[in-house]
N, CA, C, O and CB atoms as a CASP TS submission, in Angstrom:
PFRMAT TS
TARGET T0000
AUTHOR 0000-0000-0000
METHOD Language model
MODEL 1
PARENT N/A
ATOM      1  N   MET     1      -4.815 -19.045  22.117  1.00  0.00           N
ATOM      2  CA  MET     1      -3.897 -18.071  21.651  1.00  0.00           C
ATOM      3  C   MET     1      -4.469 -17.337  20.647  1.00  0.00           C
ATOM      4  O   MET     1      -5.301 -17.758  19.843  1.00  0.00           O
ATOM      5  CB  MET     1      -2.695 -18.607  21.212  1.00  0.00           C
ATOM      6  N   TYR     2      -4.017 -16.250  20.704  1.00  0.00           N
ATOM      7  CA  TYR     2      -4.404 -14.731  19.620  1.00  0.00           C
ATOM      8  C   TYR     2      -3.831 -14.625  18.617  1.00  0.00           C
ATOM      9  O   TYR     2      -2.740 -15.183  18.497  1.00  0.00           O
ATOM     10  CB  TYR     2      -4.113 -13.336  20.079  1.00  0.00           C
ATOM     11  N   LYS     3      -4.342 -13.925  17.641  1.00  0.00           N
ATOM     12  CA  LYS     3      -3.468 -13.613  16.517  1.00  0.00           C
ATOM     13  C   LYS     3      -3.259 -12.319  16.527  1.00  0.00           C
ATOM     14  O   LYS     3      -3.908 -11.533  17.217  1.00  0.00           O
ATOM     15  CB  LYS     3      -3.933 -13.993  15.251  1.00  0.00           C
ATOM     16  N   LYS     4      -2.232 -11.977  15.673  1.00  0.00           N
ATOM     17  CA  LYS     4      -1.873 -10.553  15.454  1.00  0.00           C
ATOM     18  C   LYS     4      -1.878 -10.191  13.813  1.00  0.00           C
ATOM     19  O   LYS     4      -1.634 -11.014  12.930  1.00  0.00           O
ATOM     20  CB  LYS     4      -0.351 -10.284  16.137  1.00  0.00           C
ATOM     21  N   LEU     5      -2.185  -8.886  13.618  1.00  0.00           N
ATOM     22  CA  LEU     5      -2.522  -8.699  12.364  1.00  0.00           C
ATOM     23  C   LEU     5      -1.309  -7.806  11.944  1.00  0.00           C
ATOM     24  O   LEU     5      -0.897  -6.757  12.438  1.00  0.00           O
ATOM     25  CB  LEU     5      -3.977  -8.107  12.184  1.00  0.00           C
ATOM     26  N   TYR     6      -0.742  -8.743  10.590  1.00  0.00           N
ATOM     27  CA  TYR     6       0.429  -8.185   9.996  1.00  0.00           C
ATOM     28  C   TYR     6       0.035  -8.132   8.226  1.00  0.00           C
ATOM     29  O   TYR     6      -0.759  -8.749   7.516  1.00  0.00           O
ATOM     30  CB  TYR     6       1.865  -9.239  10.452  1.00  0.00           C
ATOM     31  N   ARG     7       0.694  -7.434   8.076  1.00  0.00           N
ATOM     32  CA  ARG     7       0.783  -7.300   6.403  1.00  0.00           C
ATOM     33  C   ARG     7       1.507  -8.495   5.939  1.00  0.00           C
ATOM     34  O   ARG     7       2.424  -8.944   6.627  1.00  0.00           O
ATOM     35  CB  ARG     7       1.642  -5.897   5.823  1.00  0.00           C
ATOM     36  N   SER     8       1.065  -9.210   4.487  1.00  0.00           N
ATOM     37  CA  SER     8       1.552 -10.332   4.352  1.00  0.00           C
ATOM     38  C   SER     8       2.964 -10.069   3.423  1.00  0.00           C
ATOM     39  O   SER     8       3.344  -9.092   2.777  1.00  0.00           O
ATOM     40  CB  SER     8       0.438 -11.264   3.779  1.00  0.00           C
ATOM     41  N   ARG     9       3.401 -11.067   3.606  1.00  0.00           N
ATOM     42  CA  ARG     9       4.492 -10.982   2.717  1.00  0.00           C
ATOM     43  C   ARG     9       4.750 -12.166   1.223  1.00  0.00           C
ATOM     44  O   ARG     9       5.466 -12.143   0.222  1.00  0.00           O
ATOM     45  CB  ARG     9       5.659 -11.110   3.786  1.00  0.00           C
ATOM     46  N   LYS    10       3.908 -12.941   1.692  1.00  0.00           N
ATOM     47  CA  LYS    10       3.661 -13.676   0.497  1.00  0.00           C
ATOM     48  C   LYS    10       2.868 -13.291  -0.138  1.00  0.00           C
ATOM     49  O   LYS    10       3.407 -12.979  -1.200  1.00  0.00           O
ATOM     50  CB  LYS    10       3.409 -14.763   0.556  1.00  0.00           C
ATOM     51  N   ASP    11       1.546 -13.035  -0.191  1.00  0.00           N
ATOM     52  CA  ASP    11      -0.238 -12.517  -0.788  1.00  0.00           C
ATOM     53  C   ASP    11       0.149 -11.240  -0.607  1.00  0.00           C
ATOM     54  O   ASP    11      -0.091 -10.659   0.451  1.00  0.00           O
ATOM     55  CB  ASP    11      -1.959 -12.966   0.220  1.00  0.00           C
ATOM     56  N   ARG    12       0.776 -10.672  -1.596  1.00  0.00           N
ATOM     57  CA  ARG    12       0.621  -9.103  -1.901  1.00  0.00           C
ATOM     58  C   ARG    12       0.837  -8.539  -3.048  1.00  0.00           C
ATOM     59  O   ARG    12       1.668  -8.953  -3.856  1.00  0.00           O
ATOM     60  CB  ARG    12       1.365  -8.375  -1.206  1.00  0.00           C
ATOM     61  N   MET    13       0.019  -7.431  -3.235  1.00  0.00           N
ATOM     62  CA  MET    13      -0.200  -7.013  -4.473  1.00  0.00           C
ATOM     63  C   MET    13       0.577  -5.801  -4.362  1.00  0.00           C
ATOM     64  O   MET    13       1.469  -5.602  -5.187  1.00  0.00           O
ATOM     65  CB  MET    13      -1.646  -6.884  -4.892  1.00  0.00           C
ATOM     66  N   ILE    14       0.363  -5.020  -3.501  1.00  0.00           N
ATOM     67  CA  ILE    14       0.870  -3.711  -3.424  1.00  0.00           C
ATOM     68  C   ILE    14       1.629  -3.596  -2.050  1.00  0.00           C
ATOM     69  O   ILE    14       2.853  -3.485  -2.125  1.00  0.00           O
ATOM     70  CB  ILE    14      -0.296  -2.656  -3.579  1.00  0.00           C
ATOM     71  N   ALA    15       0.990  -3.610  -0.676  1.00  0.00           N
ATOM     72  CA  ALA    15       1.672  -3.473   0.562  1.00  0.00           C
ATOM     73  C   ALA    15       1.666  -4.492   0.985  1.00  0.00           C
ATOM     74  O   ALA    15       2.644  -4.723   1.696  1.00  0.00           O
ATOM     75  CB  ALA    15       1.293  -2.671   1.441  1.00  0.00           C
ATOM     76  N   GLY    16       0.816  -5.457   0.854  1.00  0.00           N
ATOM     77  CA  GLY    16       0.415  -6.789   1.499  1.00  0.00           C
ATOM     78  C   GLY    16      -0.977  -6.398   2.599  1.00  0.00           C
ATOM     79  O   GLY    16      -1.407  -7.257   3.369  1.00  0.00           O
ATOM     80  N   VAL    17      -1.303  -5.635   2.561  1.00  0.00           N
ATOM     81  CA  VAL    17      -2.701  -5.159   3.629  1.00  0.00           C
ATOM     82  C   VAL    17      -3.554  -5.948   3.203  1.00  0.00           C
ATOM     83  O   VAL    17      -3.811  -6.788   4.065  1.00  0.00           O
ATOM     84  CB  VAL    17      -3.406  -3.583   3.586  1.00  0.00           C
ATOM     85  N   CYS    18      -4.096  -6.078   2.322  1.00  0.00           N
ATOM     86  CA  CYS    18      -5.436  -7.198   2.304  1.00  0.00           C
ATOM     87  C   CYS    18      -5.198  -8.327   2.204  1.00  0.00           C
ATOM     88  O   CYS    18      -6.193  -9.038   2.344  1.00  0.00           O
ATOM     89  CB  CYS    18      -6.379  -7.143   1.311  1.00  0.00           C
ATOM     90  N   GLY    19      -3.750  -9.134   1.905  1.00  0.00           N
ATOM     91  CA  GLY    19      -3.809 -10.302   2.182  1.00  0.00           C
ATOM     92  C   GLY    19      -3.360 -10.582   3.825  1.00  0.00           C
ATOM     93  O   GLY    19      -3.537 -11.678   4.356  1.00  0.00           O
ATOM     94  N   GLY    20      -2.817  -9.536   4.455  1.00  0.00           N
ATOM     95  CA  GLY    20      -2.474  -9.465   5.746  1.00  0.00           C
ATOM     96  C   GLY    20      -4.104  -9.466   6.523  1.00  0.00           C
ATOM     97  O   GLY    20      -4.079 -10.102   7.576  1.00  0.00           O
ATOM     98  N   ILE    21      -4.860  -9.139   6.336  1.00  0.00           N
ATOM     99  CA  ILE    21      -6.326  -8.722   6.706  1.00  0.00           C
ATOM    100  C   ILE    21      -6.925 -10.174   6.421  1.00  0.00           C
ATOM    101  O   ILE    21      -7.519 -10.773   7.317  1.00  0.00           O
ATOM    102  CB  ILE    21      -7.079  -7.328   5.684  1.00  0.00           C
ATOM    103  N   ALA    22      -6.754 -10.727   5.142  1.00  0.00           N
ATOM    104  CA  ALA    22      -7.257 -12.024   4.788  1.00  0.00           C
ATOM    105  C   ALA    22      -6.917 -12.993   5.502  1.00  0.00           C
ATOM    106  O   ALA    22      -7.727 -13.863   5.826  1.00  0.00           O
ATOM    107  CB  ALA    22      -6.986 -12.376   3.660  1.00  0.00           C
ATOM    108  N   GLU    23      -5.595 -13.004   5.885  1.00  0.00           N
ATOM    109  CA  GLU    23      -4.989 -14.061   6.886  1.00  0.00           C
ATOM    110  C   GLU    23      -5.511 -13.954   8.168  1.00  0.00           C
ATOM    111  O   GLU    23      -5.866 -14.926   8.835  1.00  0.00           O
ATOM    112  CB  GLU    23      -3.512 -13.961   7.045  1.00  0.00           C
ATOM    113  N   TYR    24      -5.551 -13.108   8.431  1.00  0.00           N
ATOM    114  CA  TYR    24      -6.097 -12.716  10.241  1.00  0.00           C
ATOM    115  C   TYR    24      -7.565 -13.023  10.480  1.00  0.00           C
ATOM    116  O   TYR    24      -7.958 -13.622  11.482  1.00  0.00           O
ATOM    117  CB  TYR    24      -5.992 -10.855  10.707  1.00  0.00           C
ATOM    118  N   PHE    25      -8.448 -12.532   9.395  1.00  0.00           N
ATOM    119  CA  PHE    25      -9.667 -13.363   9.396  1.00  0.00           C
ATOM    120  C   PHE    25     -10.135 -14.808   8.626  1.00  0.00           C
ATOM    121  O   PHE    25     -11.250 -15.285   8.414  1.00  0.00           O
ATOM    122  CB  PHE    25     -10.480 -12.506   9.013  1.00  0.00           C
ATOM    123  N   ASP    26      -8.942 -15.219   8.349  1.00  0.00           N
ATOM    124  CA  ASP    26      -8.907 -16.512   7.596  1.00  0.00           C
ATOM    125  C   ASP    26     -10.203 -16.638   6.346  1.00  0.00           C
ATOM    126  O   ASP    26     -11.163 -17.402   6.245  1.00  0.00           O
ATOM    127  CB  ASP    26      -9.073 -17.772   8.823  1.00  0.00           C
ATOM    128  N   ILE    27      -9.800 -15.727   5.662  1.00  0.00           N
ATOM    129  CA  ILE    27     -10.815 -15.721   4.457  1.00  0.00           C
ATOM    130  C   ILE    27     -10.032 -15.222   3.212  1.00  0.00           C
ATOM    131  O   ILE    27      -8.926 -14.682   3.202  1.00  0.00           O
ATOM    132  CB  ILE    27     -12.162 -14.700   4.745  1.00  0.00           C
ATOM    133  N   ASP    28     -10.878 -15.529   2.117  1.00  0.00           N
ATOM    134  CA  ASP    28     -10.001 -15.240   0.521  1.00  0.00           C
ATOM    135  C   ASP    28      -9.556 -13.852   0.515  1.00  0.00           C
ATOM    136  O   ASP    28     -10.334 -13.047   1.028  1.00  0.00           O
ATOM    137  CB  ASP    28     -11.034 -15.414  -1.017  1.00  0.00           C
ATOM    138  N   PRO    29      -8.369 -13.373  -0.003  1.00  0.00           N
ATOM    139  CA  PRO    29      -8.059 -12.180  -0.153  1.00  0.00           C
ATOM    140  C   PRO    29      -8.645 -11.632  -1.208  1.00  0.00           C
ATOM    141  O   PRO    29      -8.503 -10.423  -1.390  1.00  0.00           O
ATOM    142  CB  PRO    29      -6.881 -12.041  -0.175  1.00  0.00           C
ATOM    143  N   THR    30      -9.318 -12.315  -1.991  1.00  0.00           N
ATOM    144  CA  THR    30      -9.942 -11.597  -3.309  1.00  0.00           C
ATOM    145  C   THR    30     -10.980 -10.763  -2.694  1.00  0.00           C
ATOM    146  O   THR    30     -11.127  -9.626  -3.142  1.00  0.00           O
ATOM    147  CB  THR    30     -10.633 -12.660  -4.522  1.00  0.00           C
ATOM    148  N   LEU    31     -11.857 -11.244  -1.550  1.00  0.00           N
ATOM    149  CA  LEU    31     -13.173 -10.863  -0.810  1.00  0.00           C
ATOM    150  C   LEU    31     -12.595  -9.395  -0.230  1.00  0.00           C
ATOM    151  O   LEU    31     -13.213  -8.334  -0.320  1.00  0.00           O
ATOM    152  CB  LEU    31     -13.729 -12.134   0.550  1.00  0.00           C
ATOM    153  N   VAL    32     -11.180  -9.583   0.429  1.00  0.00           N
ATOM    154  CA  VAL    32     -11.031  -8.095   0.814  1.00  0.00           C
ATOM    155  C   VAL    32     -10.555  -7.240  -0.175  1.00  0.00           C
ATOM    156  O   VAL    32     -10.887  -6.055  -0.129  1.00  0.00           O
ATOM    157  CB  VAL    32     -10.155  -7.904   1.905  1.00  0.00           C
ATOM    158  N   ARG    33      -9.702  -7.723  -1.222  1.00  0.00           N
ATOM    159  CA  ARG    33      -9.408  -6.478  -2.262  1.00  0.00           C
ATOM    160  C   ARG    33     -10.797  -5.931  -2.772  1.00  0.00           C
ATOM    161  O   ARG    33     -11.005  -4.734  -2.971  1.00  0.00           O
ATOM    162  CB  ARG    33      -8.452  -6.996  -3.678  1.00  0.00           C
ATOM    163  N   LEU    34     -11.809  -7.022  -2.979  1.00  0.00           N
ATOM    164  CA  LEU    34     -13.158  -6.104  -3.794  1.00  0.00           C
ATOM    165  C   LEU    34     -13.813  -5.242  -2.554  1.00  0.00           C
ATOM    166  O   LEU    34     -14.605  -4.328  -2.783  1.00  0.00           O
ATOM    167  CB  LEU    34     -14.643  -7.333  -4.601  1.00  0.00           C
ATOM    168  N   PHE    35     -13.473  -5.555  -1.418  1.00  0.00           N
ATOM    169  CA  PHE    35     -14.172  -4.786  -0.466  1.00  0.00           C
ATOM    170  C   PHE    35     -13.558  -3.251  -0.604  1.00  0.00           C
ATOM    171  O   PHE    35     -14.273  -2.250  -0.634  1.00  0.00           O
ATOM    172  CB  PHE    35     -13.988  -5.462   1.049  1.00  0.00           C
ATOM    173  N   TRP    36     -12.057  -3.237  -0.687  1.00  0.00           N
ATOM    174  CA  TRP    36     -11.513  -2.173  -0.704  1.00  0.00           C
ATOM    175  C   TRP    36     -11.496  -1.098  -2.152  1.00  0.00           C
ATOM    176  O   TRP    36     -11.421   0.131  -2.188  1.00  0.00           O
ATOM    177  CB  TRP    36     -10.327  -2.609  -0.262  1.00  0.00           C
ATOM    178  N   VAL    37     -11.591  -2.041  -3.217  1.00  0.00           N
ATOM    179  CA  VAL    37     -12.179  -1.431  -4.444  1.00  0.00           C
ATOM    180  C   VAL    37     -13.283  -0.785  -4.205  1.00  0.00           C
ATOM    181  O   VAL    37     -13.316   0.397  -4.548  1.00  0.00           O
ATOM    182  CB  VAL    37     -12.462  -2.306  -5.442  1.00  0.00           C
ATOM    183  N   PHE    38     -14.443  -1.372  -3.573  1.00  0.00           N
ATOM    184  CA  PHE    38     -15.896  -0.927  -3.325  1.00  0.00           C
ATOM    185  C   PHE    38     -16.062   0.216  -2.525  1.00  0.00           C
ATOM    186  O   PHE    38     -17.019   0.984  -2.632  1.00  0.00           O
ATOM    187  CB  PHE    38     -16.675  -1.947  -2.691  1.00  0.00           C
ATOM    188  N   ALA    39     -14.761   0.386  -1.395  1.00  0.00           N
ATOM    189  CA  ALA    39     -14.606   1.234  -0.571  1.00  0.00           C
ATOM    190  C   ALA    39     -13.881   2.822  -1.365  1.00  0.00           C
ATOM    191  O   ALA    39     -14.111   3.966  -0.971  1.00  0.00           O
ATOM    192  CB  ALA    39     -13.755   0.436   0.541  1.00  0.00           C
ATOM    193  N   VAL    40     -13.205   2.524  -2.256  1.00  0.00           N
ATOM    194  CA  VAL    40     -12.828   3.455  -2.929  1.00  0.00           C
ATOM    195  C   VAL    40     -13.547   3.947  -4.005  1.00  0.00           C
ATOM    196  O   VAL    40     -13.350   5.137  -4.254  1.00  0.00           O
ATOM    197  CB  VAL    40     -11.834   3.200  -3.227  1.00  0.00           C
ATOM    198  N   LEU    41     -14.434   3.267  -4.805  1.00  0.00           N
ATOM    199  CA  LEU    41     -15.224   3.627  -5.822  1.00  0.00           C
ATOM    200  C   LEU    41     -16.534   4.562  -4.894  1.00  0.00           C
ATOM    201  O   LEU    41     -17.087   5.538  -5.400  1.00  0.00           O
ATOM    202  CB  LEU    41     -15.712   2.122  -6.745  1.00  0.00           C
ATOM    203  N   LEU    42     -16.796   4.162  -3.804  1.00  0.00           N
ATOM    204  CA  LEU    42     -18.090   4.702  -2.892  1.00  0.00           C
ATOM    205  C   LEU    42     -17.926   5.870  -2.353  1.00  0.00           C
ATOM    206  O   LEU    42     -18.847   6.454  -1.783  1.00  0.00           O
ATOM    207  CB  LEU    42     -18.462   3.885  -1.733  1.00  0.00           C
ATOM    208  N   GLY    43     -16.357   6.498  -2.508  1.00  0.00           N
ATOM    209  CA  GLY    43     -16.309   7.624  -1.448  1.00  0.00           C
ATOM    210  C   GLY    43     -14.756   8.130  -1.281  1.00  0.00           C
ATOM    211  O   GLY    43     -14.319   9.139  -0.729  1.00  0.00           O
ATOM    212  N   GLY    44     -14.020   6.962  -2.022  1.00  0.00           N
ATOM    213  CA  GLY    44     -12.579   7.717  -1.984  1.00  0.00           C
ATOM    214  C   GLY    44     -12.175   7.274  -0.159  1.00  0.00           C
ATOM    215  O   GLY    44     -10.988   7.299   0.165  1.00  0.00           O
ATOM    216  N   SER    45     -12.771   7.064   0.430  1.00  0.00           N
ATOM    217  CA  SER    45     -12.209   6.975   1.778  1.00  0.00           C
ATOM    218  C   SER    45     -11.417   5.549   1.777  1.00  0.00           C
ATOM    219  O   SER    45     -11.138   5.151   2.908  1.00  0.00           O
ATOM    220  CB  SER    45     -13.438   7.073   2.971  1.00  0.00           C
ATOM    221  N   GLY    46     -11.039   4.779   0.781  1.00  0.00           N
ATOM    222  CA  GLY    46     -10.672   3.400   1.004  1.00  0.00           C
ATOM    223  C   GLY    46      -9.235   3.539   0.558  1.00  0.00           C
ATOM    224  O   GLY    46      -8.436   2.672   0.912  1.00  0.00           O
ATOM    225  N   ILE    47      -8.829   4.574  -0.201  1.00  0.00           N
ATOM    226  CA  ILE    47      -7.772   5.014  -0.549  1.00  0.00           C
ATOM    227  C   ILE    47      -6.414   5.474   0.758  1.00  0.00           C
ATOM    228  O   ILE    47      -5.268   5.051   0.909  1.00  0.00           O
ATOM    229  CB  ILE    47      -8.335   6.095  -1.388  1.00  0.00           C
ATOM    230  N   LEU    48      -7.345   6.652   1.615  1.00  0.00           N
ATOM    231  CA  LEU    48      -6.626   6.949   2.811  1.00  0.00           C
ATOM    232  C   LEU    48      -6.596   5.921   3.761  1.00  0.00           C
ATOM    233  O   LEU    48      -5.543   5.733   4.370  1.00  0.00           O
ATOM    234  CB  LEU    48      -7.114   8.051   3.414  1.00  0.00           C
ATOM    235  N   ALA    49      -7.887   5.004   4.063  1.00  0.00           N
ATOM    236  CA  ALA    49      -7.572   3.598   4.889  1.00  0.00           C
ATOM    237  C   ALA    49      -6.535   2.816   4.377  1.00  0.00           C
ATOM    238  O   ALA    49      -5.774   2.354   5.228  1.00  0.00           O
ATOM    239  CB  ALA    49      -8.750   2.627   4.929  1.00  0.00           C
ATOM    240  N   TYR    50      -6.284   2.524   3.107  1.00  0.00           N
ATOM    241  CA  TYR    50      -5.034   1.531   2.771  1.00  0.00           C
ATOM    242  C   TYR    50      -3.564   2.215   3.184  1.00  0.00           C
ATOM    243  O   TYR    50      -2.602   1.665   3.720  1.00  0.00           O
ATOM    244  CB  TYR    50      -5.014   1.186   1.007  1.00  0.00           C
ATOM    245  N   ILE    51      -3.736   3.759   2.701  1.00  0.00           N
ATOM    246  CA  ILE    51      -2.124   3.943   2.913  1.00  0.00           C
ATOM    247  C   ILE    51      -1.860   3.877   4.564  1.00  0.00           C
ATOM    248  O   ILE    51      -0.815   3.544   5.123  1.00  0.00           O
ATOM    249  CB  ILE    51      -1.535   5.601   2.231  1.00  0.00           C
ATOM    250  N   ILE    52      -3.281   4.346   5.255  1.00  0.00           N
ATOM    251  CA  ILE    52      -2.852   4.278   6.763  1.00  0.00           C
ATOM    252  C   ILE    52      -2.672   2.789   7.084  1.00  0.00           C
ATOM    253  O   ILE    52      -1.549   2.472   7.474  1.00  0.00           O
ATOM    254  CB  ILE    52      -4.002   4.966   7.810  1.00  0.00           C
ATOM    255  N   CYS    53      -3.504   1.924   6.994  1.00  0.00           N
ATOM    256  CA  CYS    53      -3.011   0.655   7.480  1.00  0.00           C
ATOM    257  C   CYS    53      -1.719   0.178   6.918  1.00  0.00           C
ATOM    258  O   CYS    53      -1.078  -0.501   7.720  1.00  0.00           O
ATOM    259  CB  CYS    53      -3.980  -0.337   7.242  1.00  0.00           C
ATOM    260  N   ALA    54      -1.155   0.352   5.736  1.00  0.00           N
ATOM    261  CA  ALA    54       0.095  -0.077   5.078  1.00  0.00           C
ATOM    262  C   ALA    54       1.362   0.787   5.839  1.00  0.00           C
ATOM    263  O   ALA    54       2.515   0.363   5.916  1.00  0.00           O
ATOM    264  CB  ALA    54      -0.020   0.251   3.347  1.00  0.00           C
ATOM    265  N   ILE    55       0.900   2.052   6.365  1.00  0.00           N
ATOM    266  CA  ILE    55       1.858   2.616   7.438  1.00  0.00           C
ATOM    267  C   ILE    55       2.113   1.989   8.788  1.00  0.00           C
ATOM    268  O   ILE    55       3.207   1.770   9.308  1.00  0.00           O
ATOM    269  CB  ILE    55       1.428   3.869   7.750  1.00  0.00           C
ATOM    270  N   VAL    56       0.649   1.685   9.362  1.00  0.00           N
ATOM    271  CA  VAL    56       0.022   1.361  10.800  1.00  0.00           C
ATOM    272  C   VAL    56       0.694  -0.296  10.704  1.00  0.00           C
ATOM    273  O   VAL    56       1.499  -0.630  11.573  1.00  0.00           O
ATOM    274  CB  VAL    56      -2.104   1.545  10.936  1.00  0.00           C
ATOM    275  N   ILE    57       0.380  -1.100   9.807  1.00  0.00           N
ATOM    276  CA  ILE    57       0.437  -2.211  10.037  1.00  0.00           C
ATOM    277  C   ILE    57       1.589  -2.875   9.770  1.00  0.00           C
ATOM    278  O   ILE    57       2.033  -2.864   8.621  1.00  0.00           O
ATOM    279  CB  ILE    57      -0.415  -2.647   9.588  1.00  0.00           C
ATOM    280  N   PRO    58       2.428  -3.742  11.086  1.00  0.00           N
ATOM    281  CA  PRO    58       3.869  -4.261  10.549  1.00  0.00           C
ATOM    282  C   PRO    58       4.046  -5.300   9.393  1.00  0.00           C
ATOM    283  O   PRO    58       3.032  -5.774   8.880  1.00  0.00           O
ATOM    284  CB  PRO    58       4.567  -4.909  11.689  1.00  0.00           C
ATOM    285  N   ASN    59       4.902  -5.560   9.094  1.00  0.00           N
ATOM    286  CA  ASN    59       5.345  -6.552   8.100  1.00  0.00           C
ATOM    287  C   ASN    59       5.331  -7.850   8.792  1.00  0.00           C
ATOM    288  O   ASN    59       5.847  -7.924   9.908  1.00  0.00           O
ATOM    289  CB  ASN    59       6.757  -6.243   7.505  1.00  0.00           C
ATOM    290  N   GLY    60       4.715  -9.029   8.167  1.00  0.00           N
ATOM    291  CA  GLY    60       4.741 -10.073   8.782  1.00  0.00           C
ATOM    292  C   GLY    60       5.882 -11.100   8.540  1.00  0.00           C
ATOM    293  O   GLY    60       6.829 -10.568   7.959  1.00  0.00           O
ATOM    294  N   ASP    61       6.047 -12.279   8.786  1.00  0.00           N
ATOM    295  CA  ASP    61       7.186 -13.145   8.511  1.00  0.00           C
ATOM    296  C   ASP    61       6.747 -13.775   7.528  1.00  0.00           C
ATOM    297  O   ASP    61       5.564 -13.830   7.195  1.00  0.00           O
ATOM    298  CB  ASP    61       7.674 -14.019   9.524  1.00  0.00           C
ATOM    299  N   VAL    62       7.889 -14.424   6.861  1.00  0.00           N
ATOM    300  CA  VAL    62       7.852 -15.281   5.659  1.00  0.00           C
ATOM    301  C   VAL    62       7.010 -16.446   5.961  1.00  0.00           C
ATOM    302  O   VAL    62       6.826 -17.312   5.106  1.00  0.00           O
ATOM    303  CB  VAL    62       9.251 -15.734   5.209  1.00  0.00           C
TER
END
C-alpha cells in the first residue's frame, strides 16, 4: 500500500501544507513548520516553496 501526499484539512494553520507533509511522513507537524520557518529565514526560498506546494498539492479528505 502506498500513501499519497495531500494538504491536511484537520491540521492546518494556513493552507495545510505542513500538516499534510507531516501526515505523509508520520512525524510531528511542528517539526515540519519549524523547517519551513528556517527555510524562510535562511534564504526566503521557503515562501516560494510553500506557495507552490499550496497550489500543487491537492486537498485531502476530512
